[in-house]
ZAMARGU-4260 file (C-alpha; in steps of 0.2 Angstrom, whole numbers, plus 5000, padded with zeros to 4 digits):
<rodrens>
0) 5102/5193/5141 | 5113/5188/5126 | 5132/5192/5125 | 5130/5206/5114 | 5117/5214/5125
5) 5128/5212/5140 | 5143/5220/5132 | 5132/5234/5126 | 5126/5237/5144 | 5143/5239/5150
10) 5148/5252/5137 | 5146/5271/5142 | 5131/5279/5135 | 5135/5288/5119 | 5132/5307/5117
15) 5117/5313/5108 | 5121/5325/5094 | 5106/5334/5086 | 5108/5336/5068 | 5092/5343/5059
20) 5081/5338/5074 | 5086/5319/5073 | 5095/5309/5086 | 5107/5295/5083 | 5101/5278/5085
25) 5106/5271/5102 | 5111/5253/5106 | 5098/5245/5117 | 5099/5229/5127 | 5088/5214/5121
30) 5077/5206/5133 | 5080/5188/5138 | 5070/5175/5129 | 5055/5168/5139 | 5054/5150/5141
35) 5067/5136/5136 | 5073/5134/5118 | 5070/5117/5110 | 5087/5112/5102 | 5085/5106/5084
40) 5089/5088/5081 | 5101/5083/5067 | 5092/5073/5054 | 5074/5077/5060 | 5065/5084/5044
45) 5050/5090/5055 | 5061/5103/5063 | 5063/5115/5049 | 5070/5132/5050 | 5060/5147/5044
50) 5071/5149/5028 | 5071/5131/5024 | 5052/5129/5026 | 5049/5144/5015 | 5061/5138/5002
55) 5053/5120/5001 | 5035/5128/5001 | 5039/5139/4986 | 5046/5124/4977 | 5031/5113/4980
60) 5019/5126/4976 | 5028/5130/4960 | 5026/5111/4955 | 5008/5108/4960 | 5001/5125/4954
65) 5009/5125/4938 | 4998/5129/4923 | 5004/5114/4914 | 4996/5103/4927 | 4979/5112/4927
70) 4966/5098/4927 | 4978/5084/4931 | 4975/5072/4946 | 4982/5075/4963 | 4992/5059/4960
75) 5001/5067/4945 | 5004/5083/4955 | 5011/5073/4970 | 5022/5062/4958 | 5030/5078/4952
80) 5035/5082/4970 | 5041/5065/4973 | 5052/5064/4958 | 5059/5081/4961 | 5064/5076/4979
85) 5072/5059/4972 | 5082/5068/4959 | 5100/5065/4960 | 5112/5080/4957 | 5126/5068/4952
90) 5115/5060/4938 | 5111/5077/4931 | 5094/5079/4941 | 5088/5062/4935 | 5077/5050/4946
95) 5078/5031/4943 | 5062/5022/4950 | 5050/5008/4945 | 5032/5012/4942 | 5027/5000/4956
100) 5039/5009/4968 | 5032/5026/4963 | 5014/5019/4966 | 5020/5015/4984 | 5025/5033/4987
105) 5009/5039/4980 | 4998/5026/4988 | 4991/5020/4972 | 4993/5004/4961 | 5006/5001/4948
110) 4992/5001/4935 | 4986/5019/4940 | 5004/5025/4939 | 5007/5017/4922 | 4990/5022/4914
115) 4985/5039/4923 | 5000/5047/4932 | 5014/5045/4920 | 5003/5049/4904 | 4996/5065/4912
120) 5014/5071/4916 | 5020/5067/4899 | 5005/5074/4890 | 5008/5091/4900 | 5026/5091/4895
125) 5030/5090/4913 | 5040/5074/4913 | 5053/5066/4902 | 5057/5047/4904 | 5067/5033/4897
130) 5067/5015/4900 | 5083/5010/4909 | 5090/4993/4903 | 5105/4982/4909 | 5119/4974/4899
135) 5106/4960/4894 | 5093/4972/4888 | 5081/4969/4902 | 5071/4984/4909 | 5078/4990/4926
140) 5066/5005/4929 | 5062/5022/4923 | 5074/5037/4921 | 5064/5052/4924 | 5067/5071/4923
145) 5055/5084/4930 | 5057/5096/4915 | 5053/5112/4924 | 5065/5108/4938 | 5078/5102/4926
150) 5077/5119/4916 | 5078/5129/4932 | 5093/5120/4937 | 5102/5122/4920 | 5097/5141/4919
155) 5109/5144/4934 | 5097/5156/4943 | 5098/5152/4961 | 5083/5163/4965 | 5071/5152/4955
160) 5059/5142/4966 | 5064/5125/4958 | 5083/5128/4958 | 5085/5118/4974 | 5102/5114/4980
165) 5108/5096/4985 | 5105/5100/5003 | 5087/5106/5000 | 5083/5091/4989 | 5089/5080/5003
170) 5078/5088/5016 | 5063/5088/5005 | 5066/5069/5002 | 5068/5066/5021 | 5052/5076/5025
175) 5042/5065/5012 | 5049/5049/5019 | 5043/5054/5037 | 5026/5060/5031 | 5021/5046/5018
180) 5037/5036/5013 | 5033/5017/5010 | 5048/5011/5021 | 5060/4998/5016 | 5074/4988/5024
185) 5091/4990/5014 | 5104/4977/5016 | 5117/4980/5028 | 5109/4996/5035 | 5096/5000/5048
190) 5078/4999/5041 | 5069/5015/5036 | 5052/5015/5044 | 5036/5019/5035 | 5029/5037/5035
195) 5014/5043/5045 | 5001/5040/5030 | 5010/5025/5023 | 4995/5014/5029 | 4982/5026/5021
200) 4975/5018/5005 | 4959/5020/4995 | 4951/5034/4987 | 4959/5051/4989 | 4975/5044/4996
205) 4986/5055/4985 | 4976/5071/4990 | 4978/5067/5008 | 4997/5065/5006 | 4999/5081/4996
210) 4988/5091/5008 | 4998/5085/5023 | 5014/5090/5015 | 5008/5107/5011 | 5001/5109/5028
215) 5017/5104/5036 | 5026/5117/5026 | 5014/5130/5031 | 5015/5126/5049 | 5026/5135/5062
220) 5037/5127/5076 | 5022/5126/5088 | 5013/5115/5076 | 4999/5128/5072 | 4993/5129/5054
225) 4993/5146/5047 | 4975/5149/5042 | 4970/5159/5027 | 4964/5177/5029 | 4948/5185/5022
230) 4930/5179/5021 | 4927/5160/5020 | 4912/5148/5019 | 4905/5149/5036 | 4897/5132/5034
235) 4914/5124/5032 | 4925/5134/5043 | 4942/5143/5041 | 4952/5127/5043 | 4943/5118/5028
240) 4945/5134/5018 | 4964/5134/5022 | 4966/5116/5016 | 4955/5120/5001 | 4966/5135/4996
245) 4982/5124/4998 | 4976/5111/4987 | 4966/5122/4975 | 4949/5113/4978 | 4933/5117/4985
250) 4929/5120/5004 | 4919/5104/5004 | 4934/5094/4998 | 4946/5102/5010 | 4934/5098/5024
255) 4935/5079/5019 | 4954/5080/5018 | 4955/5088/5035 | 4943/5075/5042 | 4953/5060/5035
260) 4969/5068/5042 | 4961/5069/5059 | 4956/5051/5059 | 4974/5046/5055 | 4980/5056/5070
265) 4991/5068/5061 | 4980/5084/5062 | 4970/5090/5077 | 4956/5103/5076 | 4955/5113/5092
270) 4939/5122/5094 | 4939/5136/5106 | 4924/5142/5116 | 4917/5160/5114 | 4909/5170/5128
275) 4892/5162/5124 | 4899/5145/5127 | 4898/5140/5109 | 4912/5133/5098 | 4915/5146/5085
280) 4934/5149/5084 | 4945/5134/5078 | 4963/5131/5075 | 4972/5116/5067 | 4988/5109/5075
285) 4999/5097/5065 | 5003/5084/5079 | 5019/5077/5072 | 5026/5095/5070 | 5021/5099/5087
290) 5029/5083/5095 | 5045/5086/5085 | 5047/5103/5093 | 5043/5096/5110 | 5025/5102/5112
295) 5013/5090/5119 | 4996/5089/5112 | 4987/5088/5129 | 4997/5104/5134 | 4991/5112/5118
300) 4973/5108/5122 | 4975/5115/5140 | 4983/5131/5134 | 4970/5134/5121 | 4956/5132/5134
305) 4964/5142/5148 | 4963/5158/5137 | 4944/5158/5139 | 4939/5150/5156 | 4943/5136/5168
310) 4925/5132/5173 | 4924/5116/5163 | 4938/5109/5173 | 4931/5115/5190 | 4913/5112/5188
315) 4902/5099/5195 | 4900/5081/5188 | 4888/5086/5175 | 4901/5097/5166 | 4915/5084/5166
320) 4921/5077/5150 | 4919/5059/5154 | 4936/5054/5147 | 4938/5040/5160 | 4940/5023/5153
325) 4929/5015/5166 | 4910/5014/5166 | 4901/5022/5181 | 4886/5009/5181 | 4887/4994/5191
330) 4886/4977/5182 | 4869/4971/5178 | 4860/4989/5180 | 4854/4997/5164 | 4855/5016/5162
335) 4851/5023/5145 | 4857/5040/5150 | 4873/5034/5157 | 4876/5023/5141 | 4873/5038/5130
340) 4883/5051/5139 | 4898/5039/5141 | 4905/5042/5124 | 4903/5061/5124 | 4919/5070/5121
345) 4913/5088/5125 | 4899/5089/5138 | 4903/5106/5143 | 4896/5112/5126 | 4879/5103/5129
350) 4877/5105/5148 | 4862/5115/5154 | 4865/5133/5160 | 4863/5133/5179 | 4872/5139/5194
355) 4887/5129/5200 | 4886/5119/5215 | 4900/5114/5227 | 4904/5096/5227 | 4895/5089/5242
360) 4897/5072/5249 | 4880/5063/5250 | 4877/5048/5262 | 4871/5038/5247 | 4888/5032/5241
365) 4906/5035/5236 | 4911/5052/5229 | 4922/5044/5217 | 4907/5034/5209 | 4894/5047/5210
370) 4904/5062/5204 | 4898/5073/5218 | 4883/5081/5209 | 4865/5085/5216 | 4855/5069/5219
375) 4870/5057/5220 | 4863/5048/5235 | 4847/5043/5226 | 4855/5028/5218 | 4858/5024/5200
380) 4840/5022/5195 | 4836/5041/5197 | 4821/5039/5209 | 4817/5049/5225 | 4826/5045/5241
385) 4820/5030/5252 | 4813/5033/5269 | 4826/5037/5283 | 4822/5022/5293 | 4823/5010/5278
390) 4842/5005/5281 | 4842/5006/5299 | 4837/4988/5302 | 4854/4980/5305 | 4859/4962/5311
395) 4864/4959/5329 | 4883/4958/5324 | 4882/4976/5319 | 4884/4973/5300 | 4873/4982/5288
400) 4858/4972/5283 | 4856/4969/5264 | 4843/4981/5257 | 4834/4973/5242 | 4829/4989/5233
405) 4845/4999/5236 | 4860/4999/5225 | 4875/4989/5227 | 4885/5004/5234 | 4872/5008/5246
410) 4870/4990/5252 | 4889/4989/5257 | 4891/5007/5265 | 4889/5011/5283 | 4875/5022/5291
415) 4878/5040/5295 | 4889/5042/5311 | 4895/5024/5310 | 4913/5020/5309 | 4916/5014/5291
420) 4925/4998/5288 | 4935/4992/5273 | 4925/4994/5257 | 4917/4978/5251 | 4922/4983/5233
425) 4940/4984/5238 | 4938/4967/5246 | 4931/4959/5230 | 4945/4967/5219 | 4958/4961/5231
430) 4951/4944/5232 | 4948/4942/5213 | 4965/4936/5208 | 4965/4923/5222 | 4948/4916/5217
435) 4952/4915/5198 | 4963/4902/5192 | 4978/4907/5182 | 4974/4907/5164 | 4957/4901/5167
440) 4961/4883/5173 | 4949/4872/5181 | 4949/4874/5200 | 4942/4862/5213 | 4926/4869/5221
445) 4916/4863/5236 | 4908/4846/5234 | 4922/4839/5223 | 4916/4848/5207 | 4928/4857/5195
450) 4923/4874/5187 | 4932/4884/5173 | 4936/4900/5181 | 4935/4916/5171 | 4950/4928/5168
455) 4949/4946/5173 | 4959/4953/5159 | 4959/4951/5141 | 4969/4937/5132 | 4988/4938/5131
460) 4988/4937/5112 | 4991/4955/5107 | 4979/4954/5092 | 4965/4948/5103 | 4968/4961/5115
465) 4967/4975/5102 | 4952/4967/5094 | 4942/4964/5110 | 4947/4980/5119 | 4931/4990/5115
470) 4921/4975/5124 | 4933/4973/5139 | 4919/4976/5151 | 4908/4963/5143 | 4923/4951/5144
475) 4924/4953/5163 | 4906/4948/5164 | 4908/4931/5155 | 4911/4914/5163 | 4927/4904/5160
480) 4919/4893/5147 | 4911/4908/5138 | 4927/4917/5137 | 4935/4902/5129 | 4921/4902/5116
485) 4922/4921/5113 | 4941/4919/5111 | 4939/4905/5098 | 4926/4915/5088 | 4937/4930/5088
490) 4952/4920/5082 | 4942/4912/5068 | 4935/4930/5063 | 4953/4937/5063 | 4959/4923/5052
495) 4944/4926/5040 | 4948/4944/5039 | 4966/4941/5035 | 4961/4932/5020 | 4950/4947/5014
500) 4961/4961/5017 | 4976/4967/5007 | 4985/4971/5023 | 4983/4957/5035 | 4989/4966/5050
505) 4974/4978/5050 | 4962/4963/5055 | 4963/4967/5074 | 4959/4985/5071 | 4945/4981/5059
510) 4937/4969/5072 | 4939/4982/5086 | 4930/4995/5075 | 4916/4983/5071 | 4913/4980/5090
515) 4913/4999/5093 | 4900/5002/5080 | 4889/4987/5087 | 4890/4995/5104 | 4885/5012/5098
520) 4870/5004/5089 | 4865/4995/5105 | 4868/5011/5116 | 4883/5006/5126 | 4889/4991/5136
525) 4877/4994/5150 | 4862/4990/5139 | 4869/4972/5135 | 4859/4960/5145 | 4868/4944/5139
530) 4886/4948/5135 | 4890/4930/5128 | 4875/4930/5116 | 4878/4947/5110 | 4896/4945/5107
535) 4894/4928/5097 | 4878/4933/5088 | 4880/4951/5085 | 4897/4959/5090 | 4909/4947/5081
540) 4898/4943/5066 | 4900/4951/5049 | 4883/4957/5043 | 4884/4955/5024 | 4872/4966/5015
545) 4875/4959/4998 | 4884/4945/4989 | 4901/4953/4990 | 4911/4944/5004 | 4920/4960/5008
550) 4904/4969/5013 | 4900/4973/5031 | 4884/4983/5034 | 4887/4992/5017 | 4905/4995/5020
555) 4920/4987/5011 | 4931/4979/5023 | 4947/4981/5013 | 4945/4999/5009 | 4933/5006/5022
560) 4923/5015/5008 | 4905/5012/5004 | 4901/4995/4995 | 4898/4998/4977 | 4888/4981/4975
565) 4876/4987/4989 | 4874/5004/4980 | 4870/4994/4963 | 4858/4983/4972 | 4849/4998/4979
570) 4849/5007/4963 | 4842/4992/4954 | 4828/4990/4966 | 4823/5008/4965 | 4823/5007/4946
575) 4813/4991/4947 | 4800/4999/4958 | 4799/5015/4948 | 4796/5004/4932 | 4782/4995/4940
580) 4774/5011/4946 | 4775/5018/4929 | 4767/5002/4922 | 4753/5004/4935 | 4750/5022/4931
585) 4749/5018/4912 | 4738/5003/4914 | 4726/5008/4929 | 4725/5027/4928 | 4714/5036/4941
590) 4718/5025/4956 | 4719/5033/4973 | 4735/5033/4983 | 4730/5018/4994 | 4724/5008/4979
595) 4740/5012/4969 | 4750/5007/4984 | 4741/4991/4986 | 4743/4987/4968 | 4761/4991/4968
600) 4764/4980/4983 | 4755/4965/4975 | 4765/4967/4959 | 4782/4969/4969 | 4777/4953/4978
605) 4774/4944/4962 | 4790/4950/4955 | 4799/4944/4970 | 4792/4926/4968 | 4797/4926/4950
610) 4815/4932/4955 | 4816/4918/4968 | 4811/4905/4956 | 4823/4912/4944 | 4837/4912/4957
615) 4833/4893/4961 | 4834/4889/4943 | 4850/4898/4940 | 4857/4890/4956 | 4853/4873/4949
620) 4860/4877/4932 | 4876/4883/4941 | 4877/4866/4951 | 4875/4856/4935 | 4888/4867/4926
625) 4900/4864/4941 | 4897/4846/4940 | 4900/4846/4921 | 4916/4856/4924 | 4922/4843/4937
630) 4919/4829/4926 | 4928/4837/4912 | 4942/4841/4924 | 4943/4823/4930 | 4943/4817/4912
635) 4957/4829/4907 | 4967/4823/4922 | 4965/4805/4917 | 4970/4809/4899 | 4985/4818/4906
640) 4990/4803/4916 | 4988/4792/4901 | 4999/4804/4890 | 5012/4804/4904 | 5012/4785/4905
645) 5014/4784/4886 | 5028/4797/4886 | 5037/4787/4900 | 5035/4771/4890 | 5041/4779/4874
650) 5056/4787/4883 | 5060/4770/4890 | 5060/4762/4873 | 5070/4777/4866 | 5084/4774/4880
655) 5087/4757/4873 | 5091/4763/4855 | 5109/4763/4849 | 5117/4779/4843 | 5114/4784/4825
660) 5131/4790/4821 | 5143/4778/4831 | 5132/4763/4835 | 5134/4764/4854 | 5121/4754/4863
665) 5109/4761/4876 | 5112/4779/4869 | 5094/4784/4867 | 5097/4786/4848 | 5112/4798/4850
670) 5127/4797/4862 | 5134/4812/4871 | 5149/4814/4860 | 5139/4813/4844 | 5127/4825/4850
675) 5141/4837/4854 | 5149/4834/4836 | 5132/4838/4828 | 5131/4855/4838 | 5149/4859/4834
680) 5145/4856/4815 | 5130/4867/4815 | 5140/4881/4824 | 5154/4880/4811 | 5142/4881/4797
685) 5133/4896/4805 | 5149/4905/4808 | 5154/4902/4790 | 5137/4910/4784 | 5139/4925/4796
690) 5157/4928/4790 | 5150/4927/4772 | 5137/4941/4775 | 5150/4954/4775 | 5166/4947/4767
695) 5159/4937/4752 | 5159/4946/4735 | 5162/4943/4717 | 5180/4938/4719 | 5177/4928/4735
700) 5162/4917/4735 | 5152/4912/4750 | 5158/4894/4749 | 5176/4900/4750 | 5173/4911/4765
705) 5164/4896/4774 | 5178/4884/4770 | 5191/4897/4777 | 5181/4899/4793 | 5179/4880/4795
710) 5198/4878/4793 | 5201/4891/4806 | 5189/4884/4818 | 5195/4866/4816 | 5213/4873/4819
715) 5207/4882/4835 | 5198/4865/4841 | 5214/4855/4838 | 5225/4868/4847 | 5213/4869/4861
720) 5213/4849/4863 | 5232/4849/4862 | 5233/4862/4876 | 5221/4852/4886 | 5231/4836/4884
725) 5247/4846/4889 | 5240/4851/4906 | 5230/4835/4909 | 5237/4819/4918 | 5239/4804/4906
730) 5235/4792/4920 | 5219/4801/4924 | 5213/4800/4905 | 5218/4782/4904 | 5208/4778/4920
735) 5193/4787/4913 | 5192/4776/4898 | 5192/4780/4879 | 5173/4784/4879 | 5176/4798/4892
740) 5190/4805/4882 | 5179/4805/4867 | 5166/4815/4876 | 5178/4827/4883 | 5186/4830/4866
745) 5168/4833/4858 | 5163/4845/4872 | 5180/4855/4871 | 5176/4856/4852 | 5159/4863/4856
750) 5165/4876/4868 | 5178/4882/4855 | 5165/4883/4841 | 5153/4893/4852 | 5167/4906/4856
755) 5172/4907/4838 | 5154/4909/4832 | 5151/4923/4844 | 5166/4932/4838 | 5161/4931/4820
760) 5144/4938/4824 | 5151/4953/4833 | 5163/4956/4819 | 5148/4955/4806 | 5138/4967/4817
765) 5152/4979/4818 | 5155/4979/4799 | 5136/4980/4795 | 5134/4994/4807 | 5145/5005/4796
770) 5136/5002/4780 | 5126/5016/4771 | 5109/5010/4778 | 5115/5010/4796 | 5123/5027/4794
775) 5107/5035/4787 | 5096/5027/4800 | 5108/5033/4814 | 5108/5051/4807 | 5089/5051/4806
780) 5088/5045/4824 | 5101/5058/4830 | 5091/5072/4822 | 5075/5066/4829 | 5081/5065/4847
785) 5089/5082/4845 | 5073/5090/4840 | 5063/5084/4855 | 5052/5098/4862 | 5061/5097/4879
790) 5078/5101/4870 | 5072/5114/4858 | 5078/5128/4868 | 5096/5121/4868 | 5098/5108/4855
795) 5117/5108/4855 | 5118/5106/4874 | 5127/5092/4883 | 5111/5084/4887 | 5104/5085/4870
800) 5120/5078/4862 | 5121/5064/4874 | 5103/5058/4871 | 5105/5060/4852 | 5121/5050/4852
805) 5113/5036/4862 | 5098/5036/4851 | 5109/5035/4835 | 5119/5020/4842 | 5103/5011/4846
810) 5097/5014/4828 | 5114/5008/4821 | 5113/4992/4831 | 5095/4989/4825 | 5100/4991/4807
815) 5115/4980/4809 | 5104/4966/4816 | 5091/4968/4802 | 5105/4967/4789 | 5113/4952/4796
820) 5096/4942/4798 | 5091/4947/4780 | 5108/4942/4772 | 5109/4925/4782 | 5091/4921/4776
825) 5097/4924/4758 | 5113/4914/4760 | 5103/4899/4767 | 5091/4899/4752 | 5106/4899/4740
830) 5114/4884/4749 | 5097/4875/4749 | 5095/4878/4730 | 5113/4872/4727 | 5109/4856/4737
835) 5094/4852/4727 | 5103/4854/4710 | 5117/4843/4716 | 5105/4830/4722 | 5094/4829/4705
840) 5104/4818/4692 | 5099/4817/4674 | 5090/4802/4667 | 5105/4797/4656 | 5115/4794/4672
845) 5101/4786/4682 | 5095/4773/4668 | 5110/4762/4668 | 5108/4760/4687 | 5090/4756/4686
850) 5093/4743/4672 | 5106/4734/4682 | 5094/4730/4696 | 5086/4712/4695 | 5068/4711/4693
855) 5057/4703/4707 | 5050/4686/4703 | 5032/4692/4705 | 5034/4706/4693 | 5022/4705/4679
860) 5023/4714/4662 | 5008/4724/4659 | 5004/4729/4640 | 4993/4743/4639
</rodrens>
């Protein structure tokens, strides 16, 4: 009883006053709540309150069911939810993310996000995005706005489904992280684990993630999914119809989504029995939601079945579920029926209708092995009982004699009425660790021989234990040498699978699934006569059905879906057979079915021979082509080696050359100081041209501007060198030598020239950015950005003004860069023209110089 109810119970009963035949409402006590209350954990997004769950469900439905996204892919719809959850309130509901990172959230590739998801959202007017850049102009991601959510937030109506608060956005993001977040390890913080469906890849991954999110938001605290009402497709069931209505797809697609979620262990379909024993009613439990609220899945199954009957739990052995992990067949005995029923998960639904028998202990064996049903004393082969006196022949010492035709359990058991001894099975199990050497090491046996002892359990390597767990019973039947061989083969197969898979950690699970499928094909472990041969030749071997290395029995190893190459091969073969059949019908009409079949087989056989010959020819051609490529590659490598040797020799010769400017020896043609001087001279000339682009005019020519810039930079170089000498130790400079001093002075001048050239460039861009051309282009960019369709409802708002201002500044910078480049090119052409005019002298000036030159002795006068 609550505190309010308790206080109400103490108060005196109020008087009842009848006014118009109606009595006053009385305060009544509230009954106590049945059962414990699970406290809500702080930070657990799977423990949502009813109000929060309804609020988030309305927001997600408003996004995914928007008419603007009609016909869009599930990846685009899920991306709208993810970007909404990642929107930051302090950044004006903006989400910054990479395309590759968004693909990790959606479970698709970066190419799919860039070429499918984002174009669909932009084309529907659902997303606005800009490329974010740093100070150097490099792209750092995407700045995204979900336009419906942005408009709802700016409208100020808190009742809108998309007007989520900061707390609600944080809860939605936490829920998405738990369900299918990619997981990451931030620096200095605890790593964020991956979500439940983070490892799910392949076709339909975005649909599964969106379906799981909608199902969790439609699920109560007990974990049961709220099923849809009304009439549904009886062939698919109400759970599939519910998932289909949540996703807006067909019931068949909903059934596929539900099946995949079951395979990943996040959903569980509990089918309840009816009065006739058939499975008609079914419910869906979201396992993570149930576990988050403290409800165990096994308890849920037990509670669901207890409503109808407990006969399946108390019936005889033929009604048991068979969920034990051990096989009831003794080693070496084949039993097809036992092997087929060992994997059944629901024998109660397939059992024959007969009267229930009490569990009677039969003298044929142990109750734990037989299960206690009728006929358990007849042995595992299912034949009639032997004669009564068959096992009464005993040895003189009182021990039971071995019966050749009886079972192993029957041989070791005592006769009726005798005092039972310790079970021989227990004796063998107890003695097994003492017989087997640790780790399968050789142990001395009788007669001085050593034998590799087998290991009872699976290998210690966790990957091998996971991979070989389906064949654990076969492993125990192997000898020590055979176990070593199987372990080596399993390691080699795991290494090969890691090279084929996108996620190398899935190799053990994939090999375990392969062993499970192979055992199902065989009929169970009990039907395997030779465990070593079966594991080496069938269980661990990949059966490649086509030329694709990732194909295993027509299934892709990396994705788990059907092999497209196998489908193409089958399609080609069928089309080829149909073509040959059409040719036979056209060329040989009137044939009977047997004759047509024979002719078809003959032509198919001839075609197979032709294809084999063609394959051999193409293989030889491929080998010849590979040999030619190898020869060309070897020749190219030799040529590269020769070129490297020639370049090294030329570099050695160049290192011996003297400096072109100062004549220093061993300077590789140009010493360090002269190289710095040349760079400094080029920077000074470039700075003069940059300054002339905006300051030169009719009264101030470009040469005068360049001369002024040169004088200023040379003055700055001299001042910087004086400052350097003032702070330096003269003894250190003297010890370094005159050449080191020259190099230091040249490098100091280069640094000063670089700084001055950068300043002159910034000044030129600033001045050119205020020209008429720049102003006009900035105004056009401002108006264009302001008239975008997502700003048309409020073109003068703060967001529209900020975006338009940013676009105008970018346009102004582009125009300034263009003007600077064009004017520099024009000034360089003018300088080159002046240089050519100054170089070309008139003939009146050149003839006296030529006449003064002495003629060579061998020069002859030629008279034309």
